[in-house]
C-alpha positions in Angstrom: 71.4 38.3 190.0 73.0 35.0 191.4 72.9 34.2 194.8 75.6 35.8 196.9 76.4 33.9 200.2 79.3 34.1 202.5 80.6 32.5 205.8 82.8 34.1 208.5 85.8 31.7 206.9 85.3 33.8 203.7 86.2 36.9 205.4 89.7 37.7 207.2 89.3 39.3 210.7 91.3 42.7 210.9 91.7 45.4 213.9 89.6 48.6 212.9 90.6 52.0 213.9 88.6 51.9 216.9 90.4 48.5 218.3 87.5 46.3 217.7 88.1 43.3 215.6 85.9 42.9 212.3 85.1 40.9 209.5 83.5 43.0 206.9 80.5 41.1 205.6 79.0 43.3 202.7 80.5 46.5 201.2 79.2 48.1 198.1 82.8 49.0 197.0 84.2 45.7 197.4 81.3 43.4 196.4 79.4 43.5 193.2 76.1 44.4 195.1 73.4 47.0 194.9 73.8 48.4 198.4 74.1 51.9 200.2 75.2 50.4 203.4 78.0 48.2 204.9 77.7 45.3 207.4 80.4 44.0 209.5 80.8 41.4 212.2 82.7 42.6 215.2 84.1 41.4 218.3 85.6 43.0 221.6 87.3 41.1 224.2 86.6 41.1 227.9 87.8 44.2 229.8 88.5 46.1 226.7 87.2 49.4 225.5 87.0 50.5 222.0 88.5 53.9 221.1 86.2 57.1 221.1 85.1 57.8 217.4 82.8 59.6 215.1 81.4 58.7 212.0 79.6 61.0 209.4 77.4 57.8 208.6 74.7 56.5 210.9 75.1 53.0 212.6 72.9 50.3 213.9 74.4 47.8 216.3 72.9 44.3 217.0 74.7 42.7 219.8 74.8 38.8 219.5 76.8 37.7 222.8 78.4 39.3 225.6 77.6 42.4 227.8 78.8 45.7 227.8 78.1 49.4 227.9 78.0 51.7 224.8 78.6 55.3 225.4 77.0 57.6 222.8 77.9 61.2 223.5 77.6 61.3 227.3 74.6 58.8 227.5 75.7 55.3 228.4 73.4 52.2 227.8 74.0 48.7 228.8 74.0 46.2 225.9 73.8 42.4 225.9 72.7 39.7 223.3 69.6 40.8 221.6 70.0 44.5 222.2 70.0 46.9 219.1 71.2 50.4 219.3 70.9 53.1 216.5 73.9 55.7 216.7 73.0 59.0 214.7 75.7 60.6 212.5 78.4 62.6 214.1 77.7 61.4 217.7 81.0 60.4 219.6 81.0 56.7 220.7 82.8 53.7 222.3 81.9 50.3 223.4 83.4 48.7 226.7 83.1 44.9 227.3 82.2 44.6 231.1 81.7 40.6 230.8 83.8 37.6 230.9 83.3 36.7 227.3 83.9 38.4 224.0 81.0 40.8 222.9 80.1 40.1 219.5 78.0 42.4 217.3 76.8 43.2 213.7 77.3 46.9 212.7 75.3 48.3 209.6 76.8 51.6 208.6 74.7 53.8 206.1 75.7 55.2 203.8 78.4 52.6 203.5 81.6 52.9 205.8 84.6 54.8 204.3 87.7 55.5 206.2 87.4 59.5 205.4 84.1 59.4 207.1 85.6 58.3 210.6 87.6 60.1 213.1 89.4 58.4 215.7 89.2 60.9 218.8 92.0 59.4 220.9 
């Protein structure tokens, strides 16, 4: 298989259902890759909060920049650059940016994200 390489300029930013700004990096339904997961780069502006949502897939967030709080069901955890958090399937979640710069993160969804697997709760 030939090398598959992308840059952020290769992927358009869009507003996700939870109101974070995303760039889809890898998705098995959109790229000719043998993957069971999807990977996206996300951003959330200072003072903003994503919408509460639930996925039937598990998620792993890796935070690149910024400071915030990630709420999973009723448990709140602070996040900053270098923090990694696992979100089990079916857990209600949202992210708040409590800092002065964008929160940037990578989000791995397994199995790969599908719109029918996500429910926005507000």
